[in-house]
N, C-alpha and C positions, 0 to 999 in steps of 0.2 A: 360836692354834696348835692348841689342843686341838680346836676346832671343825673345823679343816681335817683333822685326823686322824680325827675321827668321820665326816666326809663321805667321806674316802678309804676308810675301812673299811666303808662302806655300813651304818652304824648307823642304824636307823629313827627313833629318838627319843632326845633327850638331856634328862636331868633335871639341874637345877643348883640351887644354893642362893643364891649371891651374884651380884650383877650386875657388869658392867664397872666401874661407878662405885665399887662396894664394893671391887673389886680395886685400884683406884687409891688408895684410902684406905690400903692397906698396902704401896704402893710398886710395884705391877705396872702395866705400860703396855699393857694389852690394848686400849684404845680405838684406838690406832694400827693394830694388827693388824686389828681389826674394819673400820676404814676402808679399809685396803689390800685387804681381801677383798670390799669392796663392801657392807659392812653385812649386815643380816639380811633385807633386803627380798625377796631371791630364795629364801629358805628356805620350805618348806611351813609353813602357819600353825601347825600343832601339832607342829613338829619340836623346838622348845625349850620345856620345861615347867619352870617354877620351883616349887620345893617348900621348905617350912620356912625361909623367908628369915630370920626372926627368930632361929632357933636357929643358923643358919650365920653370921649377922652377929655373934652373941656369940662364936663361935670366932675370927672375924677380929679382934674387939676384944681378945680374950685374947692372940692372936698379936701384935697391935700393941703391947701393953704389955710383952711379953717383951724382955729384953736379948739382942740377937743381931745377927749380920750378915745382911742381907737376902738376899744371894746367896752 
């Protein structure tokens, strides 16, 4: 959904830390949205840029260990 919003807003490049698989680890279902949108094969090669994956993954792991309601 965020990717659709970025495309709609004509954002030239998206920087991200965690992957769709990482998101699934903490309970989000982004894979299905990605499939419904046709995946990433139609995006320009340099549209999505991953940065600081290890640092972001640590935040996800910290979040996963918290006691909370997911939604």
